[in-house]
C-alpha positions as CSV (number, residue, x, y, z in Angstrom):
1,X,-37.0,14.4,-28.3
2,X,-35.2,13.1,-31.4
3,X,-32.3,11.8,-29.3
4,X,-34.7,10.1,-26.8
5,X,-36.6,8.5,-29.7
6,X,-33.4,7.3,-31.3
7,X,-32.3,5.7,-28.1
8,X,-35.6,3.9,-27.7
9,X,-35.5,2.7,-31.3
10,X,-31.9,1.3,-30.9
11,X,-33.0,-0.5,-27.7
12,X,-36.0,-2.0,-29.4
13,X,-33.8,-3.2,-32.2
14,X,-31.2,-4.6,-29.8
15,X,-33.8,-6.5,-27.8
16,X,-35.5,-8.0,-30.9
17,X,-32.1,-8.7,-32.7
18,X,-32.1,-12.5,-33.5
19,X,-28.7,-12.9,-31.7
20,X,-30.5,-12.2,-28.4
21,X,-27.1,-11.2,-26.9
22,X,-28.8,-10.0,-23.7
23,X,-30.2,-13.4,-22.8
24,X,-28.3,-16.1,-20.8
25,X,-29.2,-19.2,-22.8
26,X,-25.8,-20.7,-23.3
27,X,-25.4,-22.3,-19.9
28,X,-23.5,-25.5,-19.1
29,X,-25.2,-27.4,-16.3
30,X,-22.6,-29.7,-14.6
31,X,-23.4,-33.1,-13.1
32,X,-21.0,-33.4,-10.1
33,X,-21.1,-37.2,-10.3
34,X,-20.2,-37.4,-14.0
35,X,-17.0,-39.3,-14.9
36,X,-15.2,-39.9,-18.2
37,X,-12.6,-42.3,-19.5
38,X,-10.8,-39.8,-21.6
39,X,-7.2,-38.6,-21.0
40,X,-6.7,-34.9,-21.0
41,X,-3.6,-32.8,-20.9
42,X,-4.0,-29.7,-18.8
43,X,-1.8,-26.7,-19.6
44,X,-1.8,-24.1,-16.8
45,X,0.3,-20.9,-17.5
46,X,1.2,-19.5,-14.1
47,X,3.0,-16.2,-13.4
48,X,3.1,-15.2,-9.7
49,X,0.1,-17.4,-8.7
50,X,1.5,-19.0,-5.5
51,X,-1.7,-18.0,-3.6
52,X,-4.3,-19.2,-6.1
53,X,-2.6,-22.2,-7.9
54,X,-2.8,-24.8,-5.0
55,X,-6.6,-24.3,-4.7
56,X,-7.2,-24.5,-8.4
57,X,-5.0,-27.6,-8.7
58,X,-6.9,-29.3,-5.8
59,X,-10.2,-28.6,-7.6
60,X,-8.8,-29.8,-10.9
61,X,-7.7,-33.2,-9.5
62,X,-11.2,-33.8,-8.2
63,X,-12.3,-34.3,-11.8
64,X,-13.0,-38.0,-12.4
65,X,-10.8,-38.7,-15.4
66,X,-7.2,-39.3,-16.4
67,X,-5.2,-36.0,-16.2
68,X,-1.7,-35.0,-17.3
69,X,-1.2,-31.7,-15.7
70,X,1.6,-29.3,-16.7
71,X,2.1,-26.2,-14.7
72,X,4.0,-23.7,-16.9
73,X,5.9,-21.4,-14.5
74,X,6.3,-18.2,-16.5
75,X,9.1,-16.4,-14.7
76,X,7.3,-16.3,-11.3
77,X,9.1,-14.5,-8.4
78,X,6.7,-15.5,-5.6
79,X,7.4,-19.2,-5.4
80,X,4.6,-20.4,-7.7
81,X,6.5,-23.5,-8.7
82,X,7.3,-24.4,-5.1
83,X,3.6,-23.9,-4.2
84,X,2.6,-26.3,-7.0
85,X,5.1,-29.0,-5.8
86,X,4.0,-28.6,-2.1
87,X,0.5,-29.8,-3.1
88,X,1.8,-33.3,-3.5
89,X,-0.3,-33.8,-6.5
90,X,0.9,-35.7,-9.6
91,X,1.9,-32.9,-12.0
92,X,4.7,-31.7,-14.1
93,X,6.3,-28.4,-13.3
94,X,7.9,-26.8,-16.3
95,X,9.9,-23.5,-16.1
96,X,9.2,-21.5,-19.2
97,X,12.1,-19.9,-21.0
98,X,12.2,-16.1,-21.3
99,X,9.5,-14.8,-23.6
100,X,10.9,-14.0,-27.1
101,X,10.3,-10.6,-28.6
102,X,7.0,-10.5,-30.5
103,X,5.3,-13.0,-28.2
104,X,2.7,-12.5,-25.5
105,X,3.8,-14.2,-22.3
106,X,0.8,-16.5,-21.9
107,X,0.9,-17.6,-25.5
108,X,4.6,-18.4,-25.3
109,X,4.0,-20.5,-22.1
110,X,1.2,-22.4,-23.8
111,X,3.3,-23.0,-26.9
112,X,6.1,-24.4,-24.7
113,X,3.7,-26.7,-22.8
114,X,2.0,-28.0,-25.9
115,X,5.1,-29.4,-27.4
116,X,5.1,-32.6,-25.4
117,X,1.3,-33.1,-25.2
118,X,0.2,-36.6,-26.3
119,X,-3.5,-36.8,-25.5
120,X,-6.3,-36.1,-27.9
121,X,-7.9,-33.4,-25.6
122,X,-6.2,-30.3,-24.3
123,X,-7.5,-28.1,-21.5
124,X,-6.2,-24.6,-21.3
125,X,-6.8,-23.4,-17.8
126,X,-5.8,-20.2,-16.0
127,X,-4.1,-20.7,-12.7
128,X,-6.9,-18.9,-10.7
129,X,-9.9,-20.8,-12.2
130,X,-11.7,-23.3,-10.1
131,X,-13.6,-26.2,-11.7
132,X,-16.3,-27.9,-9.6
133,X,-16.4,-31.7,-9.6
134,X,-17.8,-33.1,-12.9
135,X,-17.1,-30.0,-15.0
136,X,-14.5,-31.5,-17.3
137,X,-16.4,-34.8,-17.8
138,X,-19.5,-32.8,-18.6
139,X,-17.6,-30.7,-21.2
140,X,-16.3,-33.8,-22.8
141,X,-19.8,-35.3,-22.9
142,X,-21.1,-32.2,-24.5
143,X,-18.3,-32.2,-27.1
144,X,-19.1,-35.8,-28.1
145,X,-22.9,-35.4,-28.2
146,X,-22.9,-32.1,-30.2
147,X,-19.7,-32.9,-32.2
148,X,-17.9,-29.9,-30.9
149,X,-14.1,-29.4,-31.4
150,X,-13.5,-26.3,-29.2
151,X,-15.4,-25.3,-26.0
152,X,-14.9,-22.5,-23.6
153,X,-16.6,-21.3,-20.4
154,X,-16.8,-17.8,-19.2
155,X,-15.9,-18.2,-15.5
156,X,-18.2,-16.7,-12.9
157,X,-16.9,-13.8,-10.8
158,X,-16.1,-14.7,-7.2
159,X,-18.0,-11.7,-5.8
160,X,-17.6,-10.6,-2.2
161,X,-16.4,-7.0,-2.9
162,X,-18.4,-4.0,-4.2
163,X,-16.6,-3.6,-7.5
164,X,-16.4,-7.4,-8.1
165,X,-20.1,-7.8,-7.4
166,X,-21.2,-4.8,-9.5
167,X,-18.8,-4.5,-12.4
168,X,-17.7,-8.1,-13.3
169,X,-21.3,-9.2,-14.3
170,X,-21.5,-5.9,-16.3
171,X,-18.2,-6.8,-18.0
172,X,-19.7,-10.1,-19.1
173,X,-22.9,-8.4,-20.2
174,X,-20.9,-6.1,-22.4
175,X,-18.7,-8.9,-23.7
176,X,-21.8,-10.7,-24.9
177,X,-23.0,-7.7,-26.8
178,X,-19.6,-7.5,-28.6
179,X,-19.4,-11.3,-29.1
180,X,-23.0,-12.7,-29.1
181,X,-22.7,-16.2,-27.9
182,X,-25.6,-17.4,-30.0
183,X,-23.8,-16.2,-33.2
184,X,-20.5,-17.5,-32.0
185,X,-21.9,-21.0,-31.5
186,X,-23.6,-21.0,-34.9
187,X,-21.6,-22.7,-37.7
188,X,-21.0,-20.4,-40.6
189,X,-21.3,-17.2,-38.5
190,X,-18.4,-14.8,-38.7
191,X,-18.6,-14.2,-35.0
192,X,-16.1,-16.2,-32.9
193,X,-15.6,-15.9,-29.2
194,X,-13.9,-17.7,-26.4
195,X,-13.1,-17.2,-22.7
196,X,-9.4,-17.9,-22.2
197,X,-9.7,-19.0,-18.6
198,X,-11.1,-22.3,-19.5
199,X,-10.8,-23.8,-23.0
200,X,-11.2,-27.5,-24.0
201,X,-10.1,-28.4,-27.5
202,X,-8.6,-31.2,-29.5
203,X,-4.9,-31.3,-30.1
204,X,-5.5,-31.7,-33.8
205,X,-7.5,-28.5,-33.8
206,X,-4.6,-26.5,-32.3
207,X,-2.1,-28.1,-34.8
208,X,-4.4,-27.3,-37.7
209,X,-4.4,-23.5,-36.9
210,X,-0.6,-23.4,-36.2
211,X,-1.0,-23.7,-32.5
212,X,-0.1,-20.6,-30.5
213,X,2.7,-19.4,-32.8
214,X,0.0,-18.4,-35.3
215,X,-1.3,-15.8,-32.8
216,X,1.8,-15.1,-30.8
217,X,1.3,-11.3,-30.7
218,X,-2.5,-11.4,-30.2
219,X,-3.7,-9.3,-27.3
220,X,-7.2,-10.8,-27.3
221,X,-5.7,-14.3,-27.7
222,X,-8.8,-16.3,-26.7
223,X,-11.1,-14.8,-29.3
224,X,-8.3,-14.7,-31.9
225,X,-7.8,-18.4,-31.4
226,X,-11.6,-19.1,-31.6
227,X,-11.7,-17.2,-34.9
228,X,-8.8,-19.2,-36.3
229,X,-10.4,-22.4,-35.2
230,X,-13.8,-21.5,-36.7
231,X,-12.2,-20.4,-40.0
232,X,-10.8,-23.9,-40.4
233,X,-14.3,-25.3,-40.3
234,X,-14.2,-26.7,-36.7
235,X,-17.2,-26.3,-34.4
236,X,-16.9,-24.0,-31.4
237,X,-19.1,-23.3,-28.4
238,X,-18.9,-20.7,-25.6
239,X,-21.1,-20.5,-22.6
240,X,-21.3,-19.8,-18.9
241,X,-21.5,-22.1,-15.9
242,X,-21.8,-21.8,-12.1
243,X,-19.4,-24.7,-11.9
244,X,-16.5,-22.6,-13.3
245,X,-15.6,-19.6,-11.3
246,X,-12.8,-17.2,-10.6
247,X,-10.8,-17.6,-7.4
248,X,-9.5,-14.0,-7.3
249,X,-11.7,-11.1,-6.1
250,X,-11.4,-8.1,-8.4
251,X,-11.0,-4.6,-7.1
252,X,-11.5,-1.4,-9.1
253,X,-7.9,-1.2,-10.2
254,X,-7.8,-4.8,-11.4
255,X,-11.0,-4.4,-13.4
256,X,-9.7,-1.1,-14.9
257,X,-6.5,-2.8,-16.0
258,X,-8.4,-5.9,-17.3
259,X,-10.6,-3.7,-19.6
260,X,-7.8,-1.3,-20.6
261,X,-5.6,-4.2,-21.6
262,X,-7.8,-5.1,-24.6
263,X,-10.4,-2.3,-25.1
264,X,-8.6,-0.4,-27.9
265,X,-7.5,-3.7,-29.5
266,X,-11.2,-4.6,-29.9
267,X,-11.5,-1.3,-31.9
268,X,-8.6,-2.4,-34.1
269,X,-6.6,0.6,-32.8
270,X,-8.8,2.9,-34.9
271,X,-9.4,6.5,-33.7
272,X,-12.5,6.5,-35.9
273,X,-14.0,3.4,-34.2
274,X,-13.1,4.9,-30.8
275,X,-15.1,8.0,-31.6
276,X,-17.9,6.0,-33.0
277,X,-18.0,3.7,-30.0
278,X,-18.0,6.7,-27.7
279,X,-21.0,8.3,-29.5
280,X,-22.8,5.0,-29.6
281,X,-22.4,4.5,-25.8
282,X,-23.5,8.0,-25.2
283,X,-26.7,7.6,-27.2
284,X,-27.6,4.1,-26.0
285,X,-26.5,4.2,-22.3
286,X,-25.9,7.8,-21.2
287,X,-28.6,9.8,-23.0
288,X,-31.7,8.2,-21.4
289,X,-31.0,9.1,-17.8
290,X,-29.7,12.6,-18.7
291,X,-32.6,13.4,-21.0
292,X,-35.1,12.1,-18.4
293,X,-34.0,14.8,-16.0
294,X,-34.1,17.8,-18.5
295,X,-36.8,17.1,-21.1
296,X,-40.5,18.0,-20.7
297,X,-43.0,15.3,-19.9
298,X,-43.8,13.7,-23.2
299,X,-40.1,13.5,-24.3
300,X,-39.0,12.5,-20.8
301,X,-41.4,9.5,-21.0
302,X,-39.6,8.4,-24.1
303,X,-36.2,8.7,-22.4
304,X,-37.6,6.8,-19.4
305,X,-38.8,4.0,-21.7
306,X,-35.3,3.7,-23.2
307,X,-33.8,3.4,-19.6
308,X,-36.5,0.8,-18.8
309,X,-35.5,-1.3,-21.8
310,X,-31.8,-0.9,-20.7
311,X,-32.6,-2.2,-17.2
312,X,-34.7,-5.1,-18.6
313,X,-31.7,-6.2,-20.8
314,X,-29.6,-6.6,-17.7
315,X,-32.1,-8.8,-15.8
316,X,-30.9,-12.2,-17.2
317,X,-27.3,-11.5,-16.4
318,X,-28.2,-10.1,-12.9
319,X,-30.3,-13.2,-12.2
320,X,-27.6,-15.6,-13.2
321,X,-25.0,-14.0,-11.1
322,X,-27.4,-13.4,-8.1
323,X,-27.3,-9.7,-8.5
324,X,-30.2,-7.3,-7.6
325,X,-32.6,-7.8,-10.4
326,X,-32.8,-4.0,-11.1
327,X,-29.0,-3.5,-11.1
328,X,-29.4,-2.4,-14.7
329,X,-30.5,0.9,-13.3
330,X,-26.9,1.6,-12.9
331,X,-25.8,0.6,-16.4
332,X,-25.2,4.2,-17.5
333,X,-22.7,4.7,-14.7
334,X,-21.0,1.4,-15.6
335,X,-20.9,2.3,-19.3
336,X,-19.3,5.6,-18.4
337,X,-16.6,3.8,-16.4
338,X,-15.9,1.3,-19.2
339,X,-15.8,4.2,-21.7
340,X,-13.1,5.8,-19.6
341,X,-11.2,2.6,-19.5
342,X,-11.4,2.4,-23.3
343,X,-10.0,5.9,-23.7
344,X,-7.2,5.0,-21.2
345,X,-6.4,2.0,-23.4
346,X,-6.2,4.2,-26.5
347,X,-4.1,6.8,-24.7
348,X,-1.7,4.2,-23.6
349,X,-1.4,2.9,-27.1
350,X,-0.7,6.4,-28.3
351,X,2.3,6.4,-25.9
352,X,3.6,3.3,-27.7
353,X,2.4,0.7,-25.3
354,X,0.6,-2.2,-26.9
355,X,-0.7,-3.5,-23.6
356,X,0.2,-4.3,-20.0
357,X,-0.4,-7.4,-18.1
358,X,1.0,-9.5,-15.2
359,X,3.8,-7.0,-14.6
360,X,4.9,-6.9,-18.2
361,X,4.7,-4.0,-20.6
362,X,4.4,-4.9,-24.3
363,X,5.5,-2.1,-26.6
364,X,4.1,-1.5,-30.1
365,X,7.5,-1.7,-31.7
366,X,7.9,-5.2,-30.5
367,X,5.0,-6.4,-32.6
368,X,5.5,-4.3,-35.8
């Protein structure tokens, strides 16, 4: 009964928490007819993206504004550069030199591409992200109206496969609990978040924080960059949008790798925080359904109430991503999977591997 009551109390506090992390209020609504007179440099780090890059580039050039697009070919072996050239679009293809020790590959590619940028605005765009018409002009208009210096959009999952449809919205749901968007968007708050797939910022902002060299070994590079920007007094904003979406469909292995890449980093590589996070997830997400099946009627009702609040917290995310509204019923199972991914991340770190991504393995000793 005590554990069930604790779970209910935690859920009530979470739902009433002023940050309102479970809601989906930070939404960018895009006008597909919007245009802009700005010039924007687009930096696209690409490593083995021959299949996705042409589609993303085609969508990018449908934005009604002046673009200087730089495709940063980061050691691709699948003909990514050739695929970019075959589009016939006006772009600059720049082979990136070998990544120096102590640098994450994506950050080194962005640092290389930024050196020749001349425009006020810089768009950092992943090679598999699609921008619907009007997205970039809408972001620029928002920046001007609200005096923002750094904006990012959490791209919508593509969907179409079981794991992508189920787990990717849950991943975003958990991300918003760790980095509440409302707090991140509030000047003066210590919370700072960004989604690295689509970031629009001013060149002077990047220079003020030391560009990408200042975070060259950062595993969670997007949020690290947002934190540095916010610390300098610049205004940041993060949100979601149906007009920005992922091109790639994520299977179970891809989602596992995506979470394991950064999970232990988010816990500051601390065994204590790992155990604390495990206990917290067990009490908040796993205990309610387990207790519901074993406790007598009065206590089972309390456990059921906690599960009901949990399901309710998922409804805004499910609605936004066109999921079944009661998909929160399966949050305990998703939480158990993400917990296993986190422990895998910690186990890998214990073996001396800082992280793995895009076919690269980064060892701890390279960043010490």
